[in-house]
C-alpha angles and dihedrals in degrees: 000000000000129000122253119220121212097182142015124204122217116201118198123221090237138351113284132197116266091242090055092048095055094083093047093048090048092050093050090047089057094055114109113265096018112132101176141355116209119190120213119215118230111241140165091291090056090051092046092051092049094047092046091051091046091050094048092049091047091052091051092049092051089050089055094046095042109024117196114269112247125196115235119218118231116206 
């Protein structure tokens, strides 16, 4: 038995101006099976989520480039 989807989410690479999004929204609306397209406005939570993700990724990259120094035990 296969799954049935009721919605698909499209995530943009970066926030775009509402005037620039009109063509994209119009195109998606014309796809077969699309009932509605609802844009979501970028806000402070969007900015916070992006900055948090960027910081976490940056910290992981630094850890790879400059791993923590560990002391080896000599017996």
